[in-house]
C-alpha positions in Angstrom: 87.6 236.7 255.0 84.4 237.4 253.1 82.4 236.5 256.2 84.3 239.1 258.2 83.6 241.8 255.6 79.9 240.9 255.7 79.9 240.9 259.5 81.6 244.3 259.7 80.1 245.8 256.7 78.5 248.7 258.6 81.8 249.6 260.3 83.7 249.5 257.0 81.0 251.8 255.4 81.1 254.2 258.3 84.8 254.5 258.0 84.6 255.1 254.3 81.9 257.8 254.7 83.9 259.5 257.4 86.9 259.7 255.1 84.8 260.9 252.2 83.0 263.5 254.4 86.2 265.0 255.6 89.3 265.1 253.5 88.2 263.7 250.2 85.2 266.0 249.9 87.2 269.1 250.7 90.1 268.3 248.3 87.8 267.1 245.5 85.7 270.2 245.8 88.9 272.4 245.6 90.1 270.6 242.5 86.7 270.8 240.8 86.4 274.5 241.6 89.8 275.0 239.9 88.5 273.2 236.9 85.4 275.4 236.9 87.6 278.4 237.0 89.0 277.6 233.5 85.6 278.3 231.8 84.7 274.8 230.8 82.0 273.7 228.4 78.5 273.4 229.6 78.7 269.6 229.8 81.9 269.7 231.9 80.4 272.5 234.2 77.3 270.5 234.7 79.1 267.3 235.6 81.6 269.1 237.9 78.7 270.8 239.8 76.9 267.5 240.0 79.9 265.9 241.6 80.3 268.7 244.1 76.6 268.4 245.0 76.7 264.7 245.4 79.7 264.8 247.6 78.2 267.5 249.8 75.2 265.3 250.4 77.3 262.6 252.2 76.2 262.7 255.8 77.3 260.2 258.4 74.3 261.0 260.6 72.0 259.9 257.8 74.0 256.7 257.4 73.7 256.0 261.2 69.9 256.5 260.9 69.7 253.7 258.4 70.1 255.5 255.1 72.7 253.8 252.8 74.5 255.6 250.1 74.6 254.4 246.5 77.7 255.7 244.9 76.8 254.6 241.3 75.8 258.0 240.2 78.9 259.6 241.7 81.1 257.0 239.9 79.2 257.4 236.6 79.4 261.2 236.7 83.2 261.0 237.4 83.7 258.6 234.5 81.7 260.9 232.2 83.8 263.9 233.3 87.0 262.0 232.9 85.9 261.0 229.3 85.2 264.6 228.4 88.5 265.8 229.8 90.4 263.0 228.0 89.0 264.1 224.7 91.7 265.7 222.5 89.3 268.6 221.6 88.7 269.5 225.3 88.7 273.3 225.4 90.2 273.5 228.9 93.3 271.3 228.4 94.4 267.7 228.6 93.5 265.3 231.3 97.1 265.2 232.4 96.7 268.8 233.5 94.2 267.7 236.1 96.4 265.1 237.8 95.4 266.0 241.3 91.7 265.8 240.4 92.1 262.4 238.7 94.1 261.0 241.6 91.5 262.2 244.1 88.6 260.6 242.2 90.5 257.4 241.7 90.7 257.2 245.5 87.0 258.0 245.9 85.6 255.7 243.2 
């Protein structure tokens, strides 16, 4: 099985990028925009904007031209944002209020 994954790595990555570029990007951006509408702290605002920017840079054409994406920064920024939102002193509400956002990023990361 692992040999097949290695053999078809490019196809799997292309499918994942197509999925991210279309539905996930749009829905995640909508949810992050809702979060930004609640007047978050500067840290939360910075991380949310960073996530929006990173997701907007995903481009299938670049991938087909040999540029591979490294999603470590996207994952780390999501984990940082999730940590800030799960803090009981979070000024914009509990993490449970952002269920759609957390579900979307669990799918992405």
